[in-house]
SENUBA-117898 format. One record per residue: residue number from 1; residue in one letter; x, y, z of N, C-alpha, C in turn. Coordinates in Angstrom, 1 decimal. Layout:
BEGIN
i, aa, n.u, n.v, n.w, ca.u, ca.v, ca.w, c.u, c.v, c.w
NUM, A, X, Y, Z, X, Y, Z, X, Y, Z
...
end
This chain:
BEGIN
i, aa, n.u, n.v, n.w, ca.u, ca.v, ca.w, c.u, c.v, c.w
1, M, -95.9, 50.4, 49.6, -95.5, 49.2, 48.8, -94.0, 49.0, 49.0
2, K, -93.5, 47.8, 49.2, -92.1, 47.6, 49.4, -91.3, 47.9, 48.2
3, L, -90.1, 48.3, 48.4, -89.2, 48.7, 47.3, -89.0, 47.4, 46.4
4, S, -88.8, 46.3, 47.0, -88.5, 45.1, 46.2, -89.7, 44.7, 45.3
5, L, -90.9, 44.9, 45.8, -92.1, 44.6, 45.0, -92.2, 45.6, 43.8
6, I, -91.9, 46.9, 44.0, -91.9, 47.9, 43.0, -90.9, 47.5, 41.9
7, I, -89.7, 47.1, 42.3, -88.7, 46.7, 41.3, -89.1, 45.5, 40.5
8, L, -89.7, 44.5, 41.1, -90.2, 43.4, 40.4, -91.3, 43.8, 39.4
9, M, -92.2, 44.7, 39.7, -93.2, 45.1, 38.8, -92.6, 45.9, 37.6
10, L, -91.6, 46.7, 37.9, -91.0, 47.4, 36.8, -90.3, 46.5, 35.8
11, L, -89.6, 45.5, 36.4, -88.9, 44.5, 35.5, -89.9, 43.8, 34.7
12, F, -91.1, 43.4, 35.2, -92.1, 42.7, 34.4, -92.6, 43.6, 33.3
13, M, -92.9, 44.9, 33.6, -93.4, 45.8, 32.6, -92.4, 46.1, 31.5
14, C, -91.1, 46.0, 31.8, -90.1, 46.3, 30.8, -89.6, 45.1, 30.1
15, R, -90.1, 43.9, 30.4, -89.6, 42.7, 29.8, -90.0, 42.6, 28.4
16, P, -89.1, 42.3, 27.5, -89.4, 42.3, 26.1, -90.3, 41.2, 25.7
17, A, -91.1, 41.4, 24.7, -92.0, 40.3, 24.2, -91.2, 39.1, 23.7
18, T, -91.8, 37.9, 23.9, -91.0, 36.7, 23.5, -91.5, 36.2, 22.2
19, G, -92.6, 36.7, 21.6, -93.1, 36.2, 20.3, -92.1, 36.6, 19.2
20, A, -92.1, 35.7, 18.2, -91.2, 35.9, 17.0, -91.7, 37.1, 16.2
21, V, -90.8, 37.9, 15.7, -91.1, 39.0, 14.8, -90.4, 38.9, 13.5
22, G, -90.9, 39.6, 12.5, -90.4, 39.6, 11.2, -89.1, 40.4, 11.1
23, C, -88.4, 40.3, 9.9, -87.2, 41.0, 9.7, -87.5, 42.1, 8.6
24, T, -87.4, 43.4, 9.0, -87.6, 44.5, 8.1, -86.3, 45.2, 7.9
25, L, -86.1, 46.0, 6.8, -84.9, 46.8, 6.6, -84.9, 47.9, 7.6
26, T, -83.7, 48.2, 8.2, -83.6, 49.2, 9.1, -83.8, 50.6, 8.5
27, D, -83.3, 50.8, 7.3, -83.5, 52.1, 6.6, -83.7, 51.7, 5.1
28, P, -85.0, 51.4, 4.7, -85.2, 50.9, 3.3, -84.7, 51.9, 2.2
29, D, -84.9, 53.2, 2.4, -84.5, 54.2, 1.4, -83.0, 54.1, 1.2
30, R, -82.2, 54.0, 2.2, -80.8, 53.9, 2.1, -80.3, 52.6, 1.6
31, D, -80.9, 51.5, 2.2, -80.4, 50.2, 1.9, -80.7, 49.8, 0.5
32, I, -81.9, 50.1, 0.0, -82.2, 49.8, -1.4, -81.4, 50.5, -2.4
33, R, -81.2, 51.8, -2.2, -80.4, 52.6, -3.1, -79.0, 52.2, -3.1
34, R, -78.5, 51.7, -2.0, -77.1, 51.2, -2.0, -76.8, 50.1, -2.9
35, I, -77.8, 49.1, -3.0, -77.6, 48.0, -3.9, -78.2, 48.2, -5.3
36, F, -79.3, 49.0, -5.3, -80.0, 49.3, -6.6, -79.9, 50.8, -6.8
37, P, -78.7, 51.3, -7.3, -78.6, 52.7, -7.4, -79.5, 53.4, -8.4
38, D, -80.1, 52.6, -9.4, -81.0, 53.1, -10.4, -82.5, 53.1, -9.9
39, A, -82.7, 52.6, -8.6, -84.1, 52.5, -8.1, -84.7, 53.9, -7.9
40, T, -85.9, 54.0, -8.3, -86.7, 55.3, -8.1, -87.7, 55.1, -7.0
41, G, -87.9, 53.9, -6.5, -89.0, 53.7, -5.5, -89.1, 52.2, -5.2
42, Y, -90.0, 51.9, -4.3, -90.2, 50.5, -3.9, -91.6, 50.3, -3.3
43, R, -92.1, 49.1, -3.3, -93.3, 48.7, -2.7, -93.0, 47.7, -1.6
44, T, -93.7, 47.8, -0.5, -93.5, 46.9, 0.6, -94.7, 46.0, 0.9
45, E, -94.4, 44.7, 1.0, -95.5, 43.8, 1.3, -95.1, 42.8, 2.4
46, F, -96.1, 42.5, 3.3, -95.8, 41.6, 4.4, -96.6, 40.3, 4.1
47, I, -96.0, 39.1, 4.2, -96.6, 37.9, 3.9, -96.3, 36.9, 5.0
48, T, -97.3, 36.1, 5.4, -97.0, 35.0, 6.3, -97.3, 33.6, 5.7
49, I, -96.6, 32.6, 6.2, -96.9, 31.2, 5.8, -98.3, 30.9, 6.1
50, Q, -98.8, 31.3, 7.3, -100.1, 31.0, 7.7, -101.2, 31.4, 6.7
51, E, -101.1, 32.6, 6.2, -102.1, 33.1, 5.2, -101.9, 32.5, 3.8
52, R, -100.8, 32.0, 3.5, -100.6, 31.3, 2.2, -101.0, 29.9, 2.2
53, G, -101.3, 29.3, 3.3, -101.7, 27.9, 3.3, -101.4, 27.1, 4.6
54, G, -100.8, 27.8, 5.6, -100.6, 27.2, 6.8, -99.6, 26.0, 6.8
55, R, -99.9, 25.0, 7.4, -99.0, 23.8, 7.6, -98.7, 23.2, 6.2
56, E, -99.7, 23.1, 5.3, -99.4, 22.6, 4.0, -98.4, 23.4, 3.2
57, F, -98.5, 24.7, 3.3, -97.5, 25.6, 2.6, -96.2, 25.5, 3.3
58, A, -96.1, 25.3, 4.7, -94.9, 25.2, 5.4, -94.1, 23.9, 5.0
59, Q, -94.9, 22.9, 4.6, -94.2, 21.7, 4.1, -93.5, 21.9, 2.8
60, Q, -94.0, 22.8, 2.0, -93.3, 23.2, 0.7, -92.0, 23.9, 1.0
61, V, -92.1, 24.8, 2.0, -90.9, 25.6, 2.4, -89.9, 24.6, 3.0
62, E, -90.3, 23.7, 3.8, -89.3, 22.7, 4.4, -88.7, 21.8, 3.4
63, A, -89.5, 21.4, 2.3, -88.9, 20.6, 1.3, -87.8, 21.3, 0.6
64, L, -87.9, 22.6, 0.3, -86.9, 23.4, -0.3, -85.7, 23.7, 0.7
65, L, -86.1, 23.9, 1.9, -85.1, 24.2, 2.9, -84.2, 22.9, 3.3
66, G, -84.9, 21.8, 3.2, -84.2, 20.6, 3.6, -84.1, 20.4, 5.1
67, D, -85.0, 21.1, 5.8, -85.0, 21.1, 7.3, -86.4, 21.5, 7.8
68, K, -86.7, 21.2, 9.0, -88.0, 21.6, 9.6, -87.9, 23.0, 10.1
69, L, -89.0, 23.8, 10.0, -89.1, 25.1, 10.6, -89.2, 25.0, 12.1
70, D, -88.5, 25.8, 12.8, -88.6, 25.8, 14.3, -89.9, 26.5, 14.7
71, P, -90.8, 25.7, 15.4, -92.1, 26.3, 15.8, -91.9, 27.5, 16.8
72, V, -90.8, 27.7, 17.5, -90.6, 28.8, 18.4, -90.1, 30.0, 17.6
73, H, -89.0, 29.8, 16.9, -88.3, 30.9, 16.2, -88.8, 31.2, 14.8
74, E, -89.6, 30.2, 14.2, -90.1, 30.3, 12.8, -91.5, 29.9, 12.8
75, P, -92.4, 30.5, 13.6, -93.8, 30.2, 13.6, -94.5, 30.6, 12.2
76, L, -95.6, 30.0, 12.0, -96.2, 30.2, 10.7, -96.8, 31.6, 10.5
77, D, -97.0, 32.2, 11.6, -97.7, 33.6, 11.6, -96.7, 34.7, 11.6
78, V, -95.4, 34.4, 11.5, -94.4, 35.5, 11.5, -94.5, 36.2, 10.2
79, P, -94.5, 37.6, 10.1, -94.6, 38.3, 8.8, -93.2, 38.4, 8.2
80, Y, -93.1, 38.1, 6.9, -91.9, 38.3, 6.1, -92.1, 39.6, 5.2
81, A, -91.1, 40.5, 5.3, -91.2, 41.7, 4.5, -90.5, 41.6, 3.2
82, Y, -91.2, 42.0, 2.1, -90.7, 42.0, 0.7, -90.7, 43.4, 0.2
83, Y, -89.6, 43.9, -0.3, -89.5, 45.2, -0.9, -89.3, 45.0, -2.4
84, T, -90.3, 45.3, -3.2, -90.2, 45.2, -4.6, -89.6, 46.5, -5.1
85, V, -88.4, 46.4, -5.7, -87.6, 47.6, -6.1, -88.1, 48.0, -7.5
86, L, -88.3, 49.3, -7.7, -88.9, 49.9, -8.9, -87.9, 50.9, -9.6
87, K, -87.9, 50.9, -10.9, -87.3, 51.9, -11.7, -88.4, 52.4, -12.6
88, G, -88.9, 53.6, -12.2, -90.1, 54.0, -12.9, -91.3, 53.1, -12.5
89, T, -91.9, 52.5, -13.5, -93.0, 51.6, -13.3, -92.5, 50.1, -13.4
90, N, -91.2, 49.9, -13.7, -90.7, 48.6, -13.9, -90.1, 48.0, -12.6
91, T, -90.3, 46.7, -12.4, -89.7, 46.1, -11.3, -88.3, 45.6, -11.7
92, I, -87.3, 46.0, -10.9, -85.9, 45.6, -11.2, -85.3, 44.7, -10.2
93, G, -86.0, 44.3, -9.1, -85.4, 43.4, -8.2, -86.2, 43.4, -6.9
94, H, -85.7, 42.6, -5.9, -86.4, 42.5, -4.6, -85.3, 42.6, -3.5
95, M, -85.7, 43.0, -2.3, -84.9, 42.9, -1.1, -85.8, 42.3, 0.0
96, H, -85.2, 41.4, 0.7, -86.0, 40.7, 1.7, -85.0, 40.0, 2.7
97, G, -85.5, 39.9, 3.9, -84.6, 39.3, 5.0, -85.3, 38.3, 5.8
98, V, -84.5, 37.5, 6.5, -85.1, 36.5, 7.5, -84.3, 36.6, 8.8
99, N, -85.0, 36.2, 9.8, -84.3, 36.0, 11.1, -83.8, 34.5, 11.2
100, Q, -82.7, 34.3, 11.7, -82.1, 33.0, 11.8, -81.4, 32.9, 13.2
101, K, -81.7, 31.8, 13.9, -81.1, 31.6, 15.2, -79.6, 31.3, 15.0
102, G, -78.7, 32.0, 15.7, -77.3, 31.8, 15.7, -76.8, 31.3, 17.0
103, M, -75.5, 31.2, 17.1, -74.9, 30.7, 18.4, -75.1, 31.6, 19.5
104, F, -75.0, 32.9, 19.3, -75.0, 33.9, 20.3, -76.2, 34.8, 20.3
105, G, -77.2, 34.5, 19.5, -78.4, 35.3, 19.4, -79.0, 35.2, 17.9
106, G, -79.9, 36.1, 17.7, -80.5, 36.0, 16.3, -79.7, 36.8, 15.3
107, M, -79.7, 36.2, 14.1, -79.1, 36.9, 12.9, -80.3, 37.5, 12.1
108, Q, -79.9, 38.5, 11.4, -80.8, 39.0, 10.3, -80.0, 39.0, 9.0
109, L, -80.5, 38.2, 8.1, -79.8, 38.0, 6.8, -80.6, 38.7, 5.7
110, I, -80.0, 39.7, 5.1, -80.7, 40.4, 4.0, -80.1, 40.0, 2.7
111, L, -81.1, 39.7, 1.7, -80.7, 39.4, 0.4, -81.3, 40.5, -0.6
112, A, -80.6, 40.8, -1.6, -81.1, 41.5, -2.7, -81.0, 40.6, -3.9
113, T, -82.1, 40.4, -4.6, -82.2, 39.5, -5.7, -82.8, 40.1, -7.0
114, D, -82.4, 39.5, -8.1, -83.0, 40.0, -9.4, -84.3, 39.3, -9.6
115, L, -84.9, 39.5, -10.8, -86.2, 39.0, -11.1, -86.3, 37.5, -11.2
116, Q, -85.2, 36.8, -11.3, -85.1, 35.4, -11.4, -84.8, 34.7, -10.1
117, G, -84.6, 35.6, -9.1, -84.2, 35.0, -7.8, -82.8, 34.8, -7.5
118, T, -81.9, 35.4, -8.4, -80.5, 35.2, -8.2, -80.0, 36.3, -7.3
119, I, -79.1, 36.0, -6.4, -78.6, 37.0, -5.4, -77.7, 38.0, -6.1
120, V, -78.0, 39.3, -5.8, -77.1, 40.4, -6.3, -76.5, 41.1, -5.2
121, G, -76.8, 40.8, -3.9, -76.3, 41.4, -2.8, -76.7, 40.6, -1.5
122, F, -75.7, 40.5, -0.6, -76.0, 39.8, 0.7, -75.3, 40.6, 1.8
123, Y, -76.0, 40.8, 3.0, -75.3, 41.3, 4.1, -76.0, 41.0, 5.4
124, Y, -75.3, 41.0, 6.5, -75.9, 40.8, 7.8, -76.4, 42.2, 8.3
125, Q, -77.7, 42.3, 8.6, -78.2, 43.5, 9.2, -78.0, 43.4, 10.7
126, K, -78.0, 42.2, 11.3, -77.8, 41.9, 12.7, -77.0, 40.6, 12.8
127, L, -76.0, 40.7, 13.7, -75.1, 39.5, 13.9, -74.4, 39.7, 15.2
128, T, -74.7, 38.8, 16.2, -74.0, 38.8, 17.4, -73.1, 37.6, 17.5
129, S, -71.8, 37.9, 17.4, -70.8, 36.8, 17.3, -69.4, 37.4, 17.6
130, P, -68.5, 36.7, 18.3, -67.2, 37.2, 18.4, -66.4, 37.2, 17.1
131, D, -67.0, 36.5, 16.1, -66.3, 36.5, 14.7, -67.1, 37.3, 13.8
132, A, -67.9, 38.3, 14.3, -68.8, 39.1, 13.4, -68.0, 39.8, 12.3
133, R, -66.9, 40.3, 12.6, -66.1, 41.1, 11.6, -65.7, 40.1, 10.5
134, R, -65.3, 38.9, 10.8, -65.0, 38.0, 9.7, -66.2, 37.6, 8.9
135, F, -67.3, 37.4, 9.5, -68.5, 37.1, 8.7, -69.0, 38.3, 7.8
136, R, -68.8, 39.5, 8.3, -69.3, 40.7, 7.6, -68.3, 41.1, 6.5
137, N, -67.1, 40.5, 6.5, -66.1, 40.9, 5.5, -66.5, 40.6, 4.1
138, P, -66.4, 41.5, 3.2, -66.8, 41.2, 1.8, -66.2, 40.0, 1.2
139, T, -65.0, 39.6, 1.7, -64.4, 38.4, 1.1, -65.2, 37.1, 1.4
140, F, -66.1, 37.2, 2.4, -67.0, 36.1, 2.7, -68.4, 36.4, 2.1
141, T, -68.9, 37.6, 2.2, -70.3, 37.9, 1.7, -70.4, 38.0, 0.2
142, D, -69.4, 38.5, -0.5, -69.5, 38.8, -1.9, -69.6, 37.5, -2.7
143, P, -69.0, 36.4, -2.4, -69.1, 35.2, -3.2, -70.5, 34.6, -3.2
144, F, -71.4, 35.1, -2.4, -72.8, 34.6, -2.5, -73.5, 35.2, -3.7
145, T, -73.0, 36.3, -4.2, -73.6, 37.0, -5.4, -73.5, 36.0, -6.5
146, G, -74.6, 35.9, -7.2, -74.7, 35.0, -8.4, -75.3, 33.7, -8.0
147, L, -75.5, 33.4, -6.7, -76.1, 32.1, -6.3, -77.6, 32.2, -6.4
148, H, -78.2, 31.0, -6.6, -79.7, 30.9, -6.8, -80.1, 29.7, -5.9
149, L, -81.4, 29.6, -5.6, -81.9, 28.5, -4.8, -81.5, 27.2, -5.4
150, D, -81.4, 27.1, -6.7, -81.0, 25.8, -7.4, -79.6, 25.4, -7.0
151, D, -78.7, 26.3, -6.7, -77.4, 26.0, -6.3, -77.4, 25.3, -4.9
152, F, -78.3, 25.7, -4.0, -78.4, 25.1, -2.7, -79.0, 23.7, -2.9
153, L, -80.1, 23.6, -3.7, -80.8, 22.3, -3.9, -79.8, 21.3, -4.5
154, S, -79.0, 21.7, -5.5, -78.1, 20.8, -6.2, -77.1, 20.2, -5.2
155, Q, -76.7, 20.9, -4.2, -75.7, 20.5, -3.2, -76.2, 19.2, -2.5
156, D, -77.5, 19.0, -2.5, -78.0, 17.8, -1.8, -77.8, 16.5, -2.6
157, T, -77.6, 16.7, -3.9, -77.5, 15.5, -4.7, -76.1, 15.3, -5.4
158, L, -75.3, 16.4, -5.4, -74.0, 16.3, -6.1, -73.0, 15.4, -5.3
159, P, -72.2, 14.6, -6.0, -71.1, 13.9, -5.3, -70.2, 14.9, -4.5
160, S, -69.6, 14.4, -3.4, -68.9, 15.3, -2.5, -67.8, 16.1, -3.3
161, E, -67.1, 15.4, -4.3, -66.1, 16.1, -5.0, -66.6, 17.3, -5.8
162, E, -67.8, 17.1, -6.4, -68.4, 18.2, -7.2, -69.0, 19.3, -6.3
163, Q, -69.4, 18.9, -5.1, -69.9, 19.9, -4.2, -68.8, 20.8, -3.8
164, A, -67.6, 20.3, -3.6, -66.5, 21.1, -3.1, -66.0, 22.1, -4.3
165, Q, -66.3, 21.7, -5.5, -65.9, 22.6, -6.6, -66.9, 23.5, -7.1
166, S, -68.1, 23.4, -6.6, -69.2, 24.3, -7.0, -69.0, 25.7, -6.3
167, Q, -69.7, 26.7, -6.9, -69.5, 28.1, -6.3, -69.9, 28.1, -4.9
168, L, -71.0, 27.4, -4.5, -71.4, 27.4, -3.1, -70.4, 26.6, -2.3
169, G, -69.9, 25.5, -2.8, -69.0, 24.7, -2.0, -67.7, 25.3, -1.7
170, K, -67.3, 26.3, -2.6, -66.1, 27.0, -2.3, -66.2, 28.1, -1.3
171, I, -67.4, 28.4, -0.8, -67.6, 29.3, 0.3, -67.4, 28.6, 1.6
172, T, -66.3, 28.9, 2.3, -66.0, 28.2, 3.5, -66.1, 29.1, 4.8
173, D, -66.1, 28.5, 5.9, -66.3, 29.2, 7.2, -65.1, 30.1, 7.4
174, P, -65.4, 31.4, 7.5, -64.4, 32.4, 7.7, -63.9, 32.6, 9.2
175, S, -64.7, 31.9, 10.1, -64.4, 32.1, 11.5, -63.4, 31.2, 12.1
176, K, -63.0, 31.4, 13.4, -62.1, 30.6, 14.1, -62.8, 29.7, 15.1
177, Q, -64.0, 30.1, 15.5, -64.7, 29.4, 16.6, -66.2, 29.4, 16.4
178, S, -66.7, 29.7, 15.3, -68.2, 29.9, 15.1, -68.7, 29.1, 13.9
179, A, -68.3, 27.9, 13.8, -68.8, 27.0, 12.7, -70.3, 26.9, 12.7
180, D, -70.9, 26.9, 13.9, -72.4, 26.8, 13.9, -73.0, 28.1, 13.3
181, D, -72.4, 29.2, 13.4, -72.9, 30.4, 12.8, -72.8, 30.4, 11.3
182, F, -71.7, 29.8, 10.8, -71.5, 29.6, 9.4, -72.6, 28.7, 8.8
183, N, -72.9, 27.6, 9.5, -74.0, 26.7, 9.0, -75.3, 27.4, 9.1
184, A, -75.5, 28.2, 10.2, -76.8, 28.9, 10.3, -76.9, 30.0, 9.2
185, T, -75.8, 30.6, 8.8, -75.9, 31.5, 7.7, -76.4, 30.8, 6.4
186, L, -75.8, 29.7, 6.1, -76.2, 28.9, 4.9, -77.6, 28.5, 5.0
187, R, -78.1, 28.1, 6.2, -79.5, 27.7, 6.3, -80.4, 28.9, 6.1
188, G, -80.0, 30.1, 6.7, -80.8, 31.2, 6.6, -80.9, 31.8, 5.2
189, I, -79.8, 31.7, 4.4, -79.9, 32.2, 3.1, -80.7, 31.3, 2.2
190, R, -80.6, 30.0, 2.5, -81.4, 29.0, 1.7, -82.9, 29.2, 2.0
191, K, -83.2, 29.4, 3.3, -84.6, 29.7, 3.7, -85.1, 31.0, 3.0
192, N, -84.3, 32.0, 3.0, -84.7, 33.2, 2.4, -85.0, 33.0, 0.9
193, L, -84.2, 32.3, 0.2, -84.4, 32.0, -1.2, -85.6, 31.1, -1.4
194, A, -85.8, 30.2, -0.5, -87.0, 29.3, -0.7, -88.3, 30.1, -0.5
195, L, -88.3, 31.0, 0.5, -89.5, 31.8, 0.7, -89.8, 32.7, -0.4
196, L, -88.7, 33.3, -1.0, -88.8, 34.2, -2.1, -89.5, 33.4, -3.3
197, K, -89.0, 32.2, -3.6, -89.6, 31.4, -4.7, -91.1, 31.2, -4.5
198, L, -91.4, 30.7, -3.2, -92.8, 30.4, -3.0, -93.7, 31.6, -2.8
199, F, -93.2, 32.6, -2.1, -94.1, 33.8, -1.9, -94.2, 34.7, -3.1
200, K, -93.1, 34.9, -3.8, -93.1, 35.9, -4.9, -93.0, 35.4, -6.3
201, L, -92.0, 34.6, -6.5, -91.7, 34.2, -7.9, -92.7, 33.2, -8.4
202, T, -93.1, 32.2, -7.6, -94.1, 31.2, -8.1, -95.4, 31.9, -8.3
203, S, -95.8, 32.7, -7.3, -97.1, 33.4, -7.3, -97.2, 34.4, -8.5
204, N, -96.1, 35.1, -8.8, -96.0, 36.0, -9.9, -96.2, 35.3, -11.2
205, T, -95.5, 34.1, -11.3, -95.6, 33.3, -12.5, -97.1, 32.8, -12.7
206, T, -97.7, 32.4, -11.7, -99.1, 31.9, -11.7, -100.0, 33.0, -12.2
207, R, -99.8, 34.2, -11.6, -100.7, 35.3, -11.9, -100.5, 35.7, -13.4
208, E, -99.3, 35.7, -13.9, -99.0, 36.0, -15.3, -99.6, 35.0, -16.2
209, T, -99.5, 33.7, -15.9, -100.1, 32.6, -16.7, -101.7, 32.8, -16.7
210, N, -102.3, 33.1, -15.6, -103.7, 33.3, -15.5, -104.1, 34.5, -16.3
211, R, -103.3, 35.6, -16.3, -103.6, 36.8, -17.0, -103.6, 36.5, -18.5
212, K, -102.6, 35.8, -19.0, -102.5, 35.5, -20.4, -103.7, 34.5, -20.9
213, S, -104.1, 33.6, -20.0, -105.1, 32.7, -20.4, -106.5, 33.3, -20.5
214, K, -106.6, 34.5, -19.9, -107.9, 35.2, -20.0, -108.0, 36.1, -21.3
215, K, -106.9, 36.3, -21.9, -106.9, 37.1, -23.1, -107.6, 36.4, -24.3
end
């Protein structure tokens, strides 16, 4: 067999898969304890848009996102990982991430949230950008703490003057040449919060309501 043919075969065998994959924590034990120091454990759950209702459910996500899901990078069957953080038998928060297409490759945006869906921690697990250091700096990531999906939704209707004075509006692009990555970050965080609401918070409320109605 010719050497060139062997090389081509090896390249084909080593080629990475092109299908979209979910975003899981690199080291859940470490990452969860860093943000939730009182945690004693966690449960992990994987959920897809497809299993929750397919295209109809995706439309609910898109309504909260204010944008269409990308069929290539955000297919309906991609699994989203949710880490329910426990202190004893009590749930004290969640950690969850999403993949988001950036200027120079994929981002992985990780949120820690309380039981109401308010951000208590945000960081990039993956970011390929010449301005990565600026984006990862706590002076940029820390101001997202305290934000809720409602803050993103209200930006769609507030007058521009009020938008600029809101907590979200005061978070500005820290980069010198990566404005698209800044916008991608905002979209990814909003998507992350929208999925949390529909996957976990709304379903948990529904289950609690149903449980009480049976008593």
